[in-house]
C-alpha positions in Angstrom: 56.8 116.4 122.3 56.6 113.4 120.0 54.6 114.1 117.9 55.3 117.9 117.1 58.6 116.2 116.2 56.7 113.5 114.0 54.6 115.7 112.6 57.2 117.8 111.4 59.5 115.1 109.8 56.7 113.7 108.1 55.6 117.0 106.3 59.4 117.6 105.6 59.0 114.5 103.6 55.8 114.6 102.3 56.7 118.3 100.8 60.0 117.2 99.8 59.0 114.1 97.5 55.9 115.5 96.1 58.0 119.0 95.6 60.1 117.6 94.3 58.9 115.1 91.5 56.9 118.2 90.7 59.5 120.4 89.9 61.5 117.4 87.9 58.5 117.0 85.8 59.4 120.9 84.5 63.0 120.0 84.5 62.9 117.2 82.8 60.8 118.2 79.8 62.7 121.2 79.7 65.9 119.5 78.7 63.8 117.4 76.3 62.3 120.3 74.5 66.7 121.9 74.4 66.1 124.7 77.5 68.9 125.2 79.4 67.8 125.1 82.9 69.9 127.1 85.3 68.7 125.9 88.5 66.8 123.3 90.1 65.6 124.0 93.4 63.8 122.0 96.3 62.6 124.6 99.4 63.0 128.3 98.8 65.2 130.7 100.5 68.8 130.8 100.5 70.4 127.3 99.4 72.0 125.6 102.4 73.2 122.7 99.7 74.2 123.4 96.2 76.0 121.1 93.3 76.5 122.1 89.6 76.8 119.7 87.2 78.6 119.5 83.8 75.5 120.9 82.1 75.7 124.1 83.9 72.9 123.3 86.4 72.9 124.2 89.9 70.9 121.6 92.1 70.2 123.4 95.3 67.8 123.2 98.5 66.6 125.5 100.3 65.3 126.1 103.9 61.7 126.4 103.7 60.2 123.7 102.4 56.6 125.2 101.4 57.8 124.9 96.9 60.4 124.7 95.0 61.4 126.1 91.3 62.9 125.1 88.3 64.7 128.0 86.9 65.2 127.8 82.7 67.7 130.7 80.9 65.2 133.0 79.8 65.4 136.9 77.5 62.8 138.3 79.4 64.9 137.9 82.8 68.3 138.4 81.8 70.8 139.0 78.3 71.0 136.1 76.6 74.8 135.1 74.7 73.6 134.7 70.7 74.8 131.4 70.8 72.5 130.0 73.8 69.7 132.2 72.5 67.9 129.1 71.1 68.0 127.3 74.3 66.1 130.2 76.1 62.8 129.4 77.2 60.8 132.0 75.7 62.4 131.4 71.9 60.5 127.8 72.2 57.6 127.5 70.2 54.2 127.5 71.8 53.7 123.4 72.1 57.0 123.0 74.0 56.0 125.8 76.6 52.7 124.7 77.2 54.6 120.8 77.4 57.1 121.8 80.2 54.8 124.2 82.2 52.1 121.1 82.4 55.1 118.8 83.0 54.7 119.4 86.5 51.1 118.3 87.6 51.3 115.9 85.0 54.4 114.6 87.2 52.5 114.8 90.6 49.3 112.8 88.6 51.7 110.2 87.7 53.3 109.8 91.6 49.6 109.6 92.6 49.0 106.4 90.6 51.9 105.1 91.8 51.6 105.7 94.8 48.0 104.1 94.5 49.4 101.5 92.8 52.0 100.4 95.3 49.5 100.8 98.3 46.8 98.1 96.4 50.2 95.9 96.0 50.7 96.5 99.9 47.1 96.1 100.9 45.1 98.8 102.2 43.2 98.2 105.5 39.8 99.7 106.1 36.5 99.3 107.2 33.4 97.7 105.6 30.9 99.7 104.8 28.4 98.4 107.5 25.9 100.3 109.3 26.4 100.1 113.4 23.3 102.8 114.0 20.7 104.8 112.5 18.2 108.0 113.6 16.5 110.3 111.6 16.4 110.3 107.9 19.0 107.1 107.7 16.0 105.2 109.9 13.2 107.1 108.1 14.7 105.7 104.6 14.5 102.3 105.6 18.4 101.7 106.4 18.5 99.1 109.2 21.7 98.4 112.0 23.6 95.8 110.0 23.1 97.2 106.1 25.6 97.2 104.2 26.2 100.1 102.2 26.4 98.2 98.0 26.1 101.8 95.8 25.9 105.3 96.7 24.0 107.3 93.6 24.7 104.7 91.7 28.6 104.3 92.4 29.6 100.6 94.2 31.3 101.2 97.4 33.8 98.7 99.1 34.8 100.6 102.2 33.7 103.6 104.6 36.3 105.7 102.9 34.3 105.6 99.4 31.2 105.7 101.1 31.5 108.9 103.0 33.1 110.7 100.1 29.8 109.9 98.3 27.5 110.9 100.6 29.2 113.9 102.0 28.9 115.2 98.3 25.4 114.6 98.0 24.9 116.1 101.3 26.7 119.2 100.6 24.6 119.6 97.6 21.8 118.8 99.6 19.9 116.3 97.5 18.4 113.1 97.5 20.7 110.0 96.8 19.7 106.2 95.8 21.6 103.5 97.7 21.4 99.9 97.9 22.2 98.4 101.1 21.7 94.7 101.8 20.9 92.9 105.0 21.5 90.4 107.5 19.3 88.1 104.9 21.6 88.8 101.9 18.4 90.8 99.8 19.8 93.8 98.0 17.4 96.9 98.7 17.0 100.1 97.0 16.1 102.9 99.4 16.5 106.9 98.6 18.3 108.8 101.4 16.8 112.5 101.6 20.0 114.3 102.3 17.9 117.6 101.4 16.3 117.5 105.0 19.5 118.0 106.3 20.0 121.3 108.4 21.7 124.2 106.8 23.8 124.9 109.7 25.1 121.4 109.2 28.7 121.4 108.3 31.2 117.9 106.3 32.4 116.6 109.3 29.4 116.3 110.5 27.2 115.0 108.1 26.5 111.4 108.5 25.8 111.6 112.0 23.2 114.5 111.1 21.8 111.9 108.6 21.4 109.0 111.8 23.9 107.2 109.5 27.2 106.1 111.5 29.4 103.9 110.7 30.0 99.9 112.6 33.4 101.1 113.3 32.3 104.0 115.3 29.6 102.1 117.7 31.4 100.9 121.0 29.6 98.6 123.1 28.6 100.4 126.2 31.1 99.1 128.4 33.1 102.0 130.3 36.9 102.4 129.3 38.1 105.1 132.0 37.0 106.5 135.3 38.9 109.5 136.1 39.6 110.2 139.9 37.3 112.9 141.8 34.5 112.9 139.1 31.1 112.1 140.0 30.8 108.5 138.3 34.6 107.7 140.0 32.3 109.1 143.3 29.8 106.8 142.8 31.4 103.9 142.3 31.2 103.3 138.7 34.1 101.2 137.1 35.9 100.9 134.6 34.9 97.6 132.6 31.4 97.9 133.9 28.5 97.2 130.7 26.2 99.9 131.1 22.7 97.9 130.5 20.8 101.6 130.8 21.2 105.5 131.3 18.3 106.6 133.4 15.7 103.7 132.6 16.5 104.4 129.0 18.4 100.8 127.4 21.9 101.2 125.6 22.9 99.5 123.0 26.1 101.5 121.9 28.7 103.7 123.5 27.0 106.4 121.2 23.7 106.6 122.9 25.8 107.3 126.5 26.0 110.8 126.5 23.0 112.1 124.5 21.1 110.5 127.3 23.4 112.0 130.2 22.9 115.7 128.8 19.0 115.0 128.3 18.5 113.4 131.6 20.7 115.0 134.1 18.5 118.2 132.8 15.1 116.7 133.1 12.6 117.3 136.0 12.9 114.5 138.5 9.7 112.7 138.1 10.0 112.5 134.6 13.5 110.7 135.4 13.7 106.3 135.5 16.4 104.5 136.6 16.8 100.4 136.2 17.0 97.8 138.9 17.4 94.3 139.1 14.4 92.2 140.6 15.4 88.7 142.2 14.6 87.1 138.8 17.5 88.8 136.7 14.8 90.8 134.8 15.3 94.8 134.8 12.4 96.9 136.7 12.0 100.6 136.5 12.8 103.0 139.7 12.6 106.9 140.2 15.4 108.9 140.8 15.7 112.5 142.4 17.0 115.9 141.6 19.5 117.7 143.8 21.8 120.0 142.9 22.0 121.6 139.7 21.4 118.6 138.3 18.5 115.4 138.2 20.8 112.2 139.6 20.9 109.4 137.0 20.8 105.9 137.7 23.4 103.6 135.8 22.1 100.7 135.5 25.2 97.9 134.4 26.2 94.7 134.7 29.7 93.8 136.5 31.1 90.2 137.4 27.8 88.8 136.0 26.1 90.9 139.0 23.4 93.6 137.3 23.6 96.8 140.1 22.1 100.1 139.9 25.0 102.9 140.6 22.9 106.9 141.1 25.5 108.9 139.9 24.8 112.7 140.5 26.4 114.9 137.4 28.0 118.0 137.8 27.4 121.3 135.8 30.2 122.4 133.3 30.6 125.6 130.9 32.4 124.4 127.9 35.0 126.3 125.3 31.4 127.6 123.6 30.0 129.0 127.3 27.4 126.2 126.6 26.0 125.0 130.0 26.7 120.9 130.1 26.4 117.9 132.5 29.6 116.0 133.2 29.4 112.2 135.0 33.4 111.2 133.9 33.3 108.2 132.3 35.1 107.4 129.0 34.8 104.9 126.0 37.8 102.5 125.7 40.5 104.7 124.0 41.9 101.3 122.5 41.9 101.7 118.4 39.2 100.4 116.1 39.9 97.0 114.6 40.1 97.0 110.6 37.5 94.6 109.0 38.4 95.5 105.1 41.6 94.7 103.7 42.0 96.1 100.0 44.7 94.4 98.2 45.7 93.1 94.6 48.3 91.8 91.9 50.2 94.3 90.1 48.0 94.0 86.9 44.5 94.8 89.0 46.4 96.9 91.0 46.8 99.4 88.0 43.2 99.3 87.7 42.1 99.9 91.0 44.9 102.1 91.2 43.6 103.8 88.0 39.8 104.3 90.0 41.3 105.3 93.0 43.1 108.1 90.8 39.8 109.3 89.1 37.4 109.1 92.5 39.8 111.1 94.3 40.6 113.7 91.4 36.8 114.5 91.0 36.3 114.5 94.6 38.5 117.0 95.6 37.7 119.5 91.8 34.2 119.2 93.2 34.7 120.1 96.7 36.9 123.0 95.2 33.9 124.3 93.0 31.6 123.6 96.4 33.8 126.1 98.0 33.9 128.9 95.3 29.7 128.3 94.3 29.5 129.2 98.4 28.0 125.2 99.1 30.9 123.6 100.7 32.2 125.5 103.6 35.8 127.0 103.5 36.8 125.3 106.3 37.8 121.7 104.2 41.4 124.1 103.1 43.9 122.9 105.0 47.3 124.4 105.5 50.9 123.2 106.3 49.9 122.0 110.0 47.1 120.4 109.0 48.7 118.4 106.4 51.8 117.8 109.0 49.5 116.4 111.7 47.7 113.9 108.6 51.1 112.8 107.5 52.4 111.7 111.2 48.8 110.3 111.9 48.6 107.7 108.5 52.4 107.1 108.8 51.7 106.0 112.4 49.0 103.7 110.8 50.9 101.9 108.2 53.0 102.1 105.4 49.4 101.6 102.7 47.5 104.7 104.5 51.0 106.7 104.3 50.8 105.9 100.4 47.3 106.6 100.3 48.4 110.1 101.9 50.6 110.4 99.5 48.9 109.9 96.5 46.1 112.3 97.9 48.3 115.2 99.1 50.2 114.8 95.2 46.8 115.3 93.8 45.6 118.0 95.0 49.1 119.9 94.0 48.4 118.6 90.8 44.9 120.2 90.7 46.3 123.4 92.8 48.5 124.1 90.6 46.1 123.9 87.0 44.2 126.3 88.7 44.6 129.6 86.7 46.0 131.4 88.5 48.9 133.5 87.6 52.3 133.1 88.9 50.6 129.1 89.3 51.1 126.7 86.8 47.1 127.4 85.6 48.1 131.0 85.0 50.7 130.1 82.5 48.8 128.0 80.7 45.7 130.2 80.5 48.4 132.9 79.3 49.4 130.2 76.1 45.6 130.0 75.7 44.8 133.7 75.4 48.0 133.2 72.8 46.9 130.8 70.9 43.3 132.6 70.4 45.1 135.9 69.2 48.4 134.4 67.4 50.7 136.7 69.8 52.2 135.9 73.3 50.2 138.1 76.4 52.6 141.6 76.6 54.9 141.7 79.3 52.6 144.5 81.1 49.7 142.2 81.6 52.2 139.5 83.0 53.6 141.7 85.6 49.7 142.8 86.3 48.9 139.2 86.6 51.3 137.9 88.8 50.8 140.6 91.3 47.0 139.9 91.4 48.2 135.7 91.4 50.3 136.7 94.6 47.5 138.4 96.4 45.3 135.5 95.3 47.8 133.2 96.8 48.3 134.9 99.8 44.8 134.8 100.6 44.5 131.0 100.1 47.5 130.4 102.3 46.4 133.0 105.3 42.6 131.3 105.7 44.6 128.4 104.9 46.6 128.9 108.4 43.7 130.2 109.8 42.0 127.0 109.2 45.3 125.2 110.7 45.2 127.5 113.6 40.9 127.2 114.7 41.7 123.5 114.4 44.2 123.4 117.3 41.5 125.1 119.1 38.6 123.7 118.9 
């Protein structure tokens, strides 16, 4: 319940800030161009608070926090007295109208820059781009455990956030990407990661793991953190704090190896499954396990209080949400948060340059992903609606001020980009009309604009419906 109310609160804070800045961009540009502003509304629907200033502008707050608007005096919407016609929006020059419409997205762009600048002043914690485990494509490319990624596709990377952006982009395009790494010896190596070999059904969230490139901060030590009661591990005698040395005779270095080994060994024939025991001199020696019931019994070789023990565990067969039969042992990793090992903090001047780079990086990534979704190369599951945004907002706020500022900057950039899409009723649609007006020398007819509004409403409703569907699907996935 606390997470629910926290998500709602931080969603309201996020949308309230970003919508206010967006609409204030329109409002300020309109005032500077001499247009009379009738209403400045944050939120949609019937206002529950309103106030009128000395210029006759009504400021209002409405209950639906999914948008806002600035209403200008306009002869196309109502009759305008002769003495006020010079202040009507429709009577302003093409250049002035363009500036007023573009000022909203520009305000979101400026907000993102300021948010990133403040983030770098505060100092954003992140993870070093160090590889914790390699397999498959990454191992074949020559990447080794402990390597630090220096650049990907010619772009220098300082954190896993930036490394993941570059790798996933190349993965979506299914193309080989050049990378530079440095190992423990300090030597720099140039390698090629063949992401064109990724299976066609691998989607964005799984691409790093599918490429066999697992970040160091996601490779936990093989220490048991949780042993729920009445499950096979607890019944067999495994305890929190036990260090797993091997599973079914196969040595284990990280926790990431454990789940796969359990599934593999539980379904294997008994004569192919080995365990590990400790001999008198402390060396590890293989022993054979037996198959009973639905699954083969797996011997866990563990270290406890300086002693090496062998504990046979009989997995239980279960059916997951997708109807797939799997095997459950009942052990969990330590749930404590990962420790950050990188801190990006700069002085006021260097923070401005870093904010500019971050803005460019996130803008190009967002525009690129939108284009790839339109082209069918990226999954439309990447679209997020209010539910996902609220959960991300709550999580980032709980992670600290710098993370929340980064989140605000990214969402503000997204609003800027979405509003510039050439869809009627969005700012980009109006700018498209003005481009046509510039080319043909006269405004677009009202009939065309009305048809465009209906098309825009349908497209916008479709996008929002898809985003809501993705949100709900994530909740149940």
